Every structure is written in C-alpha cells, then in structure tokens.
ROGU-246487 format. One record per residue (C-alpha): x, y, z; residue number from 1. Coordinates in Angstrom, 2 decimals, decimal comma. Last residue first. Example, Ala and Ser with C-alpha at 12.3 -4.5 7.8 and 13.67 -1.06 7.14 Angstrom:
13,67/-1,06/7,14/2
12,30/-4,50/7,80/1
//
This chain:
90,06/-22,51/62,18/594
89,05/-24,51/59,36/593
89,78/-27,76/60,66/592
88,99/-26,25/64,28/591
85,25/-26,79/62,72/590
84,20/-28,64/65,65/589
80,80/-30,58/65,19/588
77,54/-29,51/67,29/587
75,27/-28,73/64,27/586
77,84/-29,55/61,86/585
77,63/-33,62/62,62/584
74,34/-33,11/60,92/583
76,26/-33,63/57,70/582
75,74/-31,78/54,76/581
74,55/-33,29/51,19/580
74,97/-30,62/48,37/579
72,57/-31,05/45,16/578
72,80/-33,04/42,07/577
69,51/-34,46/40,58/576
68,04/-37,48/41,34/575
65,39/-37,02/38,63/574
62,33/-37,86/41,30/573
64,02/-37,50/44,61/572
63,18/-40,63/46,86/571
66,48/-41,97/45,43/570
68,42/-39,08/47,37/569
70,34/-36,46/45,93/568
73,17/-37,26/44,08/567
76,24/-35,33/45,02/566
77,92/-32,18/44,63/565
81,35/-31,25/45,72/564
83,23/-33,40/43,22/563
86,73/-34,95/43,07/562
86,36/-36,75/46,01/561
83,38/-38,73/44,79/560
80,32/-39,33/46,45/559
80,70/-36,60/48,74/558
79,31/-35,63/52,42/557
80,17/-32,33/53,26/556
80,99/-31,72/57,06/555
84,85/-32,25/57,49/554
85,78/-28,77/57,79/553
87,34/-28,82/54,36/552
84,02/-29,66/52,96/551
82,12/-27,21/54,60/550
84,54/-24,37/53,26/549
84,93/-26,10/49,67/548
81,10/-25,82/49,79/547
81,37/-22,18/50,61/546
83,78/-21,74/48,04/545
81,09/-23,10/45,46/544
78,79/-21,04/46,59/543
80,68/-17,71/46,26/542
79,29/-14,97/48,22/541
76,40/-12,38/47,76/540
73,72/-15,29/48,21/539
75,11/-18,43/50,18/538
71,56/-19,44/51,25/537
69,92/-18,58/48,00/536
72,95/-20,78/45,96/535
72,46/-23,32/48,76/534
68,48/-23,47/47,68/533
69,12/-23,05/44,15/532
71,34/-26,68/44,07/531
69,14/-28,50/46,65/530
70,34/-29,19/49,75/529
70,48/-32,79/51,36/528
70,90/-32,56/54,96/527
72,09/-35,89/56,65/526
71,05/-37,74/59,54/525
70,37/-40,82/57,58/524
68,01/-38,67/55,30/523
66,55/-34,99/55,07/522
65,81/-33,40/52,34/521
66,05/-29,99/50,56/520
65,22/-26,28/50,82/519
61,32/-26,16/50,29/518
59,73/-23,20/50,10/517
56,78/-24,42/52,32/516
56,76/-28,03/53,32/515
53,52/-29,59/53,82/514
53,70/-31,95/56,07/513
52,56/-35,89/54,85/512
56,32/-37,31/55,28/511
55,86/-40,44/53,83/510
55,30/-43,43/56,27/509
58,27/-44,93/57,56/508
60,05/-41,80/58,17/507
63,36/-41,45/57,32/506
62,82/-39,02/54,10/505
62,03/-35,86/56,52/504
61,37/-33,03/53,84/503
63,40/-29,85/55,02/502
61,97/-26,24/54,66/501
60,38/-27,03/58,44/500
62,33/-29,13/60,78/499
65,60/-28,37/59,47/498
64,63/-24,35/58,87/497
66,52/-22,63/62,14/496
68,97/-25,03/62,97/495
69,81/-26,02/59,44/494
70,13/-22,17/58,43/493
72,44/-21,18/61,29/492
74,72/-24,15/60,33/491
75,25/-23,30/57,20/490
75,85/-19,53/57,73/489
78,27/-20,43/60,49/488
80,14/-22,63/58,02/487
80,26/-19,98/55,37/486
81,03/-17,34/58,01/485
84,04/-19,63/58,79/484
85,01/-20,33/55,31/483
84,96/-16,20/54,48/482
87,14/-15,68/58,00/481
89,79/-17,19/56,64/480
91,44/-19,05/59,63/479
92,83/-17,81/62,76/478
90,23/-18,91/65,30/477
87,36/-17,75/66,97/476
87,05/-14,22/65,42/475
86,22/-12,97/69,30/474
89,08/-14,94/71,02/473
91,14/-13,88/68,00/472
90,81/-10,32/68,22/471
91,06/-10,07/72,37/470
94,51/-12,26/71,95/469
95,85/-10,24/69,14/468
94,78/-6,99/70,99/467
96,74/-8,40/74,13/466
99,93/-8,83/71,47/465
99,65/-5,17/70,59/464
99,51/-4,01/74,47/463
102,16/-5,94/74,97/462
104,44/-4,27/71,91/461
103,05/-0,87/72,86/460
104,82/-1,44/76,45/459
107,86/-2,46/75,20/458
110,02/0,28/75,94/457
108,51/2,10/79,18/456
105,74/5,18/78,31/455
106,82/8,75/78,25/454
104,97/9,10/75,23/453
106,96/11,42/72,85/452
110,80/10,47/74,09/451
111,58/9,73/70,62/450
112,10/5,97/71,87/449
108,84/6,46/73,34/448
107,17/7,30/69,68/447
108,87/4,79/67,92/446
107,66/1,78/70,09/445
103,86/3,46/69,56/444
104,13/3,71/66,11/443
105,88/0,02/65,84/442
102,64/-1,03/67,79/441
100,19/0,48/65,75/440
101,95/-0,72/62,31/439
102,04/-4,33/63,93/438
98,50/-4,25/64,39/437
98,00/-3,67/61,29/436
100,45/-6,71/60,29/435
98,57/-8,72/62,50/434
95,38/-7,64/60,64/433
97,14/-8,61/57,53/432
98,32/-12,07/58,73/431
94,86/-12,68/59,85/430
93,60/-12,34/56,55/429
96,32/-14,53/54,59/428
95,70/-17,50/56,94/427
97,18/-17,95/60,63/426
98,92/-20,81/61,62/425
100,78/-20,66/64,59/424
98,64/-18,02/65,43/423
99,34/-16,63/69,31/422
102,81/-16,65/70,28/421
105,01/-17,44/67,25/420
102,64/-15,91/64,91/419
102,77/-12,87/67,34/418
106,43/-12,70/67,49/417
106,65/-13,10/63,69/416
103,75/-10,10/63,53/415
105,90/-7,85/65,92/414
109,16/-8,38/64,08/413
108,04/-7,29/60,92/412
106,26/-4,28/62,14/411
109,30/-3,39/64,00/410
111,34/-3,51/60,74/409
108,85/-1,66/58,67/408
108,72/1,54/61,30/407
112,47/0,98/61,64/406
112,94/1,44/57,69/405
110,48/4,63/57,62/404
112,51/6,51/60,33/403
115,68/5,89/58,77/402
114,53/7,31/55,75/401
112,74/10,16/57,13/400
115,83/11,63/59,58/399
114,74/14,61/60,96/398
111,45/14,25/59,55/397
110,57/11,32/61,87/396
111,20/14,00/64,87/395
108,84/17,13/63,27/394
106,24/14,36/62,91/393
106,41/13,49/66,74/392
106,42/16,72/67,43/391
103,36/17,30/65,57/390
101,49/14,39/67,13/389
102,28/14,61/70,56/388
101,56/18,13/70,84/387
97,69/18,97/70,15/386
96,48/18,17/73,64/385
96,55/19,27/77,12/384
93,48/20,82/78,70/383
90,35/18,81/77,47/382
92,69/15,52/77,32/381
93,20/16,23/80,91/380
89,61/16,88/82,05/379
88,73/13,68/80,09/378
91,62/11,46/81,82/377
89,98/12,77/85,20/376
86,61/12,02/84,68/375
87,36/8,75/83,01/374
89,46/8,00/86,45/373
86,92/8,67/88,74/372
84,41/6,81/86,62/371
86,85/3,72/86,47/370
86,89/3,72/90,36/369
88,81/5,30/93,47/368
91,91/6,76/91,60/367
95,30/5,26/92,34/366
96,23/4,43/88,57/365
93,47/3,30/87,61/364
94,75/0,28/85,43/363
93,17/-2,14/83,77/362
90,59/0,49/81,78/361
88,02/-0,68/79,30/360
85,23/-1,31/82,29/359
87,42/-1,55/85,37/358
88,89/-4,89/85,32/357
88,81/-5,33/81,59/356
85,23/-6,49/80,00/355
83,85/-3,64/78,06/354
86,20/-2,68/75,20/353
85,26/-6,06/73,30/352
87,85/-5,32/69,79/351
86,49/-5,20/65,95/350
88,76/-4,36/63,78/349
88,48/-2,13/60,67/348
89,87/-2,94/57,69/347
90,58/-6,51/58,18/346
87,14/-7,34/59,41/345
85,59/-5,12/56,58/344
87,81/-7,10/54,24/343
85,65/-10,46/55,60/342
82,61/-8,88/54,49/341
79,80/-8,36/56,56/340
76,51/-9,27/55,59/339
73,22/-6,95/55,38/338
70,00/-7,16/55,79/337
69,83/-3,68/56,95/336
69,74/-3,92/60,88/335
72,70/-6,82/59,54/334
75,03/-4,20/58,89/333
74,80/-2,94/62,84/332
75,74/-6,08/64,12/331
78,28/-6,88/61,48/330
79,83/-3,29/62,29/329
79,85/-4,11/66,05/328
77,07/-2,75/68,15/327
77,91/-0,69/71,73/326
79,66/1,91/70,25/325
83,51/3,05/69,58/324
85,91/4,08/66,45/323
89,25/4,53/66,06/322
90,62/4,97/62,07/321
93,77/5,77/60,81/320
94,11/8,16/57,88/319
95,56/7,84/54,50/318
93,94/10,26/52,35/317
92,53/11,27/48,32/316
89,94/13,74/47,21/315
89,23/13,28/43,56/314
90,26/16,10/41,08/313
87,22/18,27/39,90/312
85,46/17,13/37,37/311
84,73/20,02/35,00/310
81,43/21,97/35,17/309
82,62/25,24/35,65/308
81,78/25,13/39,24/307
83,66/22,19/39,81/306
82,04/18,84/39,19/305
82,69/15,77/41,78/304
84,15/12,26/41,87/303
83,75/10,48/44,76/302
86,51/10,08/47,56/301
89,41/7,70/47,62/300
90,86/7,11/51,38/299
90,64/2,73/51,15/298
90,15/3,02/54,54/297
87,33/5,70/54,66/296
85,85/4,47/51,96/295
85,46/0,93/52,80/294
84,07/1,70/56,53/293
82,02/4,06/54,83/292
80,05/1,38/52,72/291
79,54/-0,79/55,47/290
78,26/1,72/57,40/289
75,86/3,28/54,81/288
72,50/0,97/54,94/287
72,80/0,97/59,05/286
72,67/4,95/58,69/285
74,94/5,75/61,72/284
74,23/5,96/65,26/283
74,83/2,49/66,46/282
78,02/3,46/65,51/281
78,62/5,80/68,65/280
81,59/7,99/68,55/279
84,19/8,18/65,64/278
87,78/9,30/66,03/277
89,70/10,09/62,60/276
93,81/9,96/62,86/275
96,68/11,95/61,57/274
98,23/11,17/57,97/273
94,64/12,57/56,41/272
92,19/13,78/59,10/271
90,84/17,20/56,98/270
90,35/14,92/53,99/269
88,94/12,12/56,35/268
86,52/14,77/57,60/267
85,32/15,95/54,06/266
84,61/12,31/53,27/265
82,74/11,87/56,57/264
80,17/14,35/55,63/263
79,66/12,85/52,11/262
79,27/9,38/53,87/261
76,86/11,06/56,04/260
77,40/12,39/59,80/259
76,04/10,43/62,55/258
79,15/8,13/63,22/257
79,99/11,25/65,53/256
83,79/13,09/65,65/255
86,45/13,15/68,03/254
88,47/16,47/67,24/253
86,14/18,15/69,80/252
87,93/17,01/72,55/251
90,96/19,08/71,15/250
93,61/18,47/68,86/249
96,61/15,83/67,67/248
97,67/13,23/70,04/247
94,56/14,63/72,14/246
92,54/12,44/69,81/245
93,73/9,16/71,46/244
92,79/10,56/74,94/243
89,19/11,62/73,64/242
88,77/8,47/71,91/241
89,71/6,29/75,34/240
87,03/8,49/76,66/239
84,82/7,81/74,64/238
85,29/3,80/75,33/237
85,09/4,01/79,08/236
82,43/1,83/80,19/235
79,76/4,09/80,32/234
77,83/2,07/77,04/233
78,20/-1,46/76,60/232
80,76/-2,47/74,51/231
82,82/-2,34/71,15/230
85,87/-0,63/70,62/229
86,41/-0,15/66,69/228
90,10/-0,64/65,72/227
92,15/0,81/62,67/226
91,82/1,34/58,95/225
93,84/3,23/56,60/224
95,66/1,83/53,33/223
99,51/1,64/53,24/222
101,88/3,11/51,05/221
104,77/3,11/53,74/220
105,35/6,87/54,45/219
101,78/7,71/53,53/218
100,32/5,02/56,09/217
103,39/6,28/58,86/216
102,08/9,90/59,41/215
98,89/8,23/60,70/214
100,54/5,93/63,22/213
100,61/7,98/66,36/212
96,55/8,04/66,72/211
97,02/4,07/66,83/210
99,47/4,46/69,11/209
96,79/6,44/71,57/208
94,61/3,75/70,93/207
96,82/0,76/71,16/206
97,99/2,43/74,73/205
94,51/2,72/75,80/204
93,30/-0,87/75,04/203
96,37/-2,04/76,67/202
96,29/0,12/79,94/201
99,17/-0,23/81,91/200
100,21/2,92/81,02/199
97,59/5,01/79,11/198
97,42/7,30/82,75/197
100,76/8,70/81,76/196
100,03/9,44/78,03/195
97,14/12,09/79,65/194
98,59/13,88/82,09/193
102,11/13,61/82,59/192
102,65/13,27/78,68/191
100,46/15,83/77,86/190
102,24/18,77/80,23/189
105,52/17,56/78,95/188
104,40/18,29/75,29/187
103,19/21,61/76,26/186
99,58/23,06/76,90/185
97,06/23,66/74,42/184
97,70/22,86/70,41/183
95,77/23,12/67,39/182
93,69/20,70/65,29/181
90,30/21,38/66,58/180
89,90/23,95/63,81/179
90,36/21,48/61,47/178
87,09/19,88/62,70/177
85,20/22,98/60,95/176
85,32/21,36/57,49/175
87,58/23,55/55,24/174
85,55/24,90/52,27/173
87,59/27,04/49,80/172
90,92/25,23/50,42/171
93,98/26,41/50,18/170
97,12/25,57/52,74/169
100,56/26,82/52,44/168
104,09/25,47/51,30/167
107,17/27,36/51,22/166
108,43/26,55/54,69/165
109,41/22,75/54,04/164
108,95/20,54/57,32/163
106,05/20,66/59,44/162
103,81/23,45/58,30/161
101,23/25,30/60,81/160
97,82/26,38/59,04/159
95,86/25,70/61,98/158
94,69/22,44/61,01/157
98,17/20,90/60,57/156
100,10/20,66/56,99/155
103,07/17,74/56,78/154
105,66/19,08/54,39/153
108,57/16,56/53,17/152
106,74/13,32/52,78/151
107,43/12,97/49,19/150
103,86/11,52/48,25/149
102,01/15,05/48,76/148
100,97/17,32/51,31/147
101,70/15,07/54,28/146
99,01/15,99/56,66/145
96,07/18,45/55,24/144
94,83/18,53/51,94/143
94,36/21,34/49,42/142
98,05/22,07/48,62/141
99,11/25,41/47,72/140
102,95/25,77/46,31/139
104,98/29,22/47,81/138
106,74/31,86/45,64/137
108,54/34,83/46,43/136
109,27/37,76/43,91/135
106,48/39,87/45,22/134
103,44/40,59/42,77/133
101,00/43,20/43,69/132
99,23/44,02/40,73/131
96,05/41,88/41,30/130
95,83/42,66/44,67/129
96,10/46,43/44,21/128
93,35/46,29/41,49/127
91,60/44,59/43,15/126
91,40/46,99/45,88/125
91,06/50,19/43,41/124
88,16/48,42/41,74/123
86,48/48,28/45,06/122
87,48/51,70/46,15/121
85,90/53,14/43,01/120
83,51/55,76/45,00/119
84,32/55,89/48,50/118
83,12/52,61/50,68/117
86,65/52,34/52,33/116
87,76/48,38/52,94/115
88,25/47,32/56,64/114
89,70/43,79/56,60/113
88,91/41,74/59,27/112
89,12/37,75/58,11/111
85,47/37,84/56,95/110
85,63/41,04/55,29/109
88,62/39,62/53,26/108
86,51/36,60/52,40/107
83,54/38,64/51,67/106
85,86/41,11/49,19/105
87,26/38,30/47,34/104
83,45/36,69/47,12/103
82,57/40,08/45,36/102
85,51/40,18/42,84/101
83,15/41,78/40,20/100
83,64/39,43/37,97/99
86,91/37,39/38,38/98
89,21/38,30/41,04/97
88,40/35,21/42,38/96
90,33/33,38/40,12/95
93,58/34,04/41,73/94
93,08/31,96/44,60/93
93,43/33,26/47,84/92
96,12/31,53/50,12/91
95,03/33,28/53,75/90
96,80/34,48/56,82/89
95,21/36,08/59,41/88
97,29/38,84/61,47/87
95,73/39,90/64,77/86
95,78/43,90/65,73/85
92,19/43,55/67,52/84
90,43/45,48/64,11/83
91,59/42,43/61,84/82
95,39/42,35/60,08/81
95,13/40,65/56,79/80
97,70/38,73/55,71/79
98,14/37,39/51,97/78
99,61/34,46/49,92/77
98,15/35,26/46,15/76
96,91/32,82/43,82/75
98,00/30,59/40,84/74
95,91/27,15/40,39/73
98,33/25,87/38,02/72
101,94/24,92/38,27/71
101,18/21,20/38,96/70
102,26/21,95/42,51/69
99,85/24,23/43,03/68
100,70/27,94/42,62/67
101,01/31,03/44,67/66
102,73/34,21/44,45/65
104,40/35,67/47,66/64
103,66/38,00/51,06/63
100,88/39,91/49,89/62
100,06/42,36/52,50/61
96,91/43,85/54,45/60
96,68/46,87/56,75/59
93,38/48,20/57,03/58
91,99/49,73/53,63/57
91,96/52,60/50,82/56
93,18/56,04/52,23/55
93,85/58,32/49,95/54
96,99/60,08/48,84/53
97,26/63,18/46,95/52
99,17/64,17/43,62/51
98,05/67,81/41,91/50
96,23/68,13/38,98/49
93,74/70,83/40,15/48
90,65/68,98/40,47/47
92,81/66,19/42,85/46
94,90/63,55/41,28/45
95,09/59,91/42,79/44
97,23/58,16/44,85/43
96,46/54,95/46,85/42
96,30/54,36/50,50/41
97,05/50,95/52,38/40
96,95/50,00/55,82/39
96,42/53,04/58,72/38
99,90/52,45/59,78/37
100,80/53,29/56,25/36
101,73/51,47/53,27/35
102,03/52,90/49,96/34
100,09/52,36/46,18/33
100,46/54,28/42,96/32
103,33/51,90/41,95/31
102,59/48,60/42,66/30
103,64/46,55/45,72/29
106,19/43,99/44,60/28
108,61/43,52/47,95/27
106,76/45,62/50,58/26
107,95/49,43/51,16/25
108,09/50,40/54,65/24
107,90/46,70/55,56/23
106,09/46,01/59,14/22
107,37/42,80/60,54/21
105,99/42,51/64,74/20
102,62/40,65/63,21/19
105,11/37,78/61,83/18
106,61/36,96/65,11/17
102,91/36,46/66,65/16
101,90/34,62/62,92/15
105,21/32,02/62,59/14
107,66/32,46/59,98/13
107,45/30,02/57,52/12
107,01/32,44/54,74/11
109,54/35,03/55,71/10
108,14/38,23/57,39/9
108,87/40,90/55,04/8
111,93/43,41/56,30/7
114,09/42,44/53,58/6
111,65/43,44/51,11/5
113,29/46,50/49,90/4
117,09/45,43/49,26/3
115,70/43,04/47,00/2
116,04/39,23/47,51/1
//
C-alpha cells in the first residue's frame, strides 16, 4: 500500500474508530484537490494566472472502488461527515455519474454533505468522485445475511459485516426494517433479561431457537419456513414474537401480516438468514395468505424490470418464519374459499399457543401472572437486543465446517428421537416437519453450547419434542395430510348433503323428493357418488388419490379389488360407474391413514 494511504481507515474499521482517521493525502485523490479541516478544496487560476484554492464541500472520502461479485456494477465506497461530526458510509453506484448527477448529490445531501453553491461546483464535485480512485477494492452485495453461497460474510442491517472485511452493502431501496437490525445493550444483558425468561417455556425456547436457526438455512441448503402460533388474543403470542426478534434487532423488527406480498418480499430480502416475524395473520388479505407463505418459504421474488427495461436479478433469500394470529392459515384461506395444501402445513407449522398454564407461557419466573410476565419481557426485549444473532454467527464462522456438520448431526438425532417417542410410523410430510423442528432444536442447542443463550443443555430438545406433540395432536396423526384431508372432505360432504343431494333408494315407495344438484344415491347404508360429483368434491386435488385414501381407510366399497370405481345401483339408468362410500365414514375411525 502506498505511504500516502497509511492513515486511511481500514475498510472493516468500525465507524467510531474511522472518525478518528483523517488522511493528509488520501490514496487516489485527483490532482487539483486537497483535504483540509473544512473538507475538500479545489485549485483554480485567478484572473492573473495565479493558483488559488477554493472550498468545494464538507469532508468526504473515497475509501475504495467497489464492484459486484461478477465484476460488474462498479462504484465508490465513500464516507461523508455530517454537520454533527458523524461519518456515514455509502456504496455509491458509478451509474449515478450519468447525466447531471443530481441523484448522486441528492443522496450525499441526505447523508449530511454541504456543497458549495458557486458556479461550476456541481461539475467539480462530480470530477472529484469520478477521478478519486484509491487502490483498495471492495465487493458489493444487495442482500443482508449471508452475502453469497460461500457463507464467508454476513451483513447486518446497520452495515456491519461479520467475517470478510472487503464486502459492503449496496442497495437503492432498503426497507426501513433494516434500520431496526442493530444492537442495544450487551449479550450478557440479553441473556439475563430475555433469554433467561425463556427457560421452562417451550414456545419461547422454540421461537428464540427459530430466530437463531436463520444462518443454518444457507449452510444446509434448506428452504425457509417456520412456526405459526395460533390462539386467542392477549395470551402472549406477540410477546413471544418480540423475544424472538430481539435475537437480531429491536421490537420494531416484528412486522405485520397486513403488508402486501410485494412489501413482504422486501422484508424477506432484508431478513435473509435472520428472521421474519409477522404478527396478526387475520390482517392479511385472505386471497394472498397462501401465496405469501409459499413465497416467503421458497425464497424467490418476482422478476422485475430495471430502469433501462432489462430484467433485474430476481431476489433470493432463505429465512425462518415466526407468525402469530387468532386464525390458522387454513382458516384464513377459507375466508376466500381456498383450501390449504399439505405443503403449506410443512412450511408453516400450526401450533396452538393459548392453552399453556398461563396463556402462551408455562413458567412465570416469579411474576404474579401472565400479564405481568409479558410486560416484563416486553420491556426487556425493548432494552436489550441485536446481540445474540450476530455473536452466534461470529462464533459459527470460527469453524464453519464443524458447525455445519454438527447442526446436521443434531437434526438427524432429533428426528430419530421424535420418531421413536412420538411418531412410530410417520409419512414423508411428517418427517419433513420433524426435520424442520430438528433444525430449530439444533440451533438452540448449539447456541447454548456456544454460551449464547444461558439455557441448560437439552432445553431446546425438550421444547422441540413438546412442539411435535402439540402439532401431532392438532393434526390428528402421522399419516399423509392429503389423505386425511380427502377423508375429511368426503365425510363433511355427506354430513352436509346426505339428505338433500343423495336420492334415497331404500324407500318402499320411490323417493318423490326433488333432488337439486344430485350428487348420487343412498342405499343399504352406503353412499354412491356419481363420478362427476366426486370429481367436483375433490376439485383442485387428485380425485383418484382421494378415492385411494378413502379406500385405505376402509371406507370405500368395491366390486373388484383392483378397481376404485363400482357400478351404481340397478335403479340408476345405464348403471354407470361411480364411487361407493360406506356410511361408517361418518363415525368411523380412520387410524389406518394416520
């Protein structure tokens, strides 16, 4: 490095340290410019041909040339001192030099720069920045969290980078939630006030562990997803969200489901590798609820055009989701006449959160009641936050390979434990949920081992097993959800329309009732569905798979074992084939599919 840049603040230097560094002759400063205590001056000739120096702007410095990982998107990493003496760092895209540079100056002004209003000052300012070319280079990224798949640099919302010191954040439109991703207090403060209250409270332990699991999604190449805490209002769900959010930022890090899918896409980009916490599912548009869950968990945004009309790179993220609300996802989608898919169950695990000993809490840690405990926890989360997540990442980065392997090992051990104790015959979907909970458990146990949480070893494991119990109890078994849903749809249809849409062939005299929108016929305690009625009942799903599910549960009557359909009763003209369902389905036990 040249001697004249020895006093330049290193790229990775903290802002308060960087403020103390003021170079005499900064690296790459173009000729005819110099640095003074008042800022930057430029040299001109007076009317007599003598050189003189004139003030251009308040202090600004170019620390490095910036470019994207692909070698494109060049710019400047600059620091600007505001009138209060604080330095603000900005990765400025070089494309802002185009035209009259008004957008460039506007952003500089926003950061506190003062610029001469003398004639030609705007042009001189542009020349200064275009020709200031220091020898250092930095790589820009446009997302927070892990900056790329190598997982060597982790970007926080306040611009701090954990890991590599040659990476800087660059984005023209950074959602305000990023500003909430900053530390307050110390890790010890957080452990003693927030994390300590989690002990003995399974829902809290799992929620905080979920927040800590974000960095492992990229390391293990897993999609996002998480937990939905469902229950009555004022039971502690929102408090749990704030406790989880405190792993990464302030209580304002918790967002509302009220946002549009486009708005939540921006939140997801900022929350990459950390946590997206969404309160009050009842406020989301029912038509969008299911799509939003898929979008957030799949981690891919919409394709959009740039200012020039070309396609901008599609946004990608991997983020754990913590949600709350009085309604489940299925209930919310039902408001718009939509049916929840089994894949959405796997992505967002629905957990009852209002039937613990004290609402959503089990242990009050000496407080009088749940309300007092929630108030204390809310205050703690507002005073101590943003330290646990970054410190966890820093300690993981000390031996990334070992941490990754350990997390995978813990996940596999948890799944085996859960299968042995709780779910002896789980189908593929249940195993996926167990693996997702296993990842949460792994993060909690590893954070405990690395002195992040202050919990006892095994606290997260016990909480994870309790979460599995709650989920399976609500779900009703360990079989495929599609099969259970098919049986439930069939049962519900017969209960609702058995007397109005099925012609009763058991009567001694012909059924004289007017059957509107006939679905089939009833005879001998069995319900015969016309094929088109069966297809309509299971529209949006696979009608054949639905018939197989009813068959496997022992409720489908067949003439031939190798066929699902059977001939309709002789009273039906032409005797076409349909589906015969035993009335035992109305009160029968479908454990076979569980």
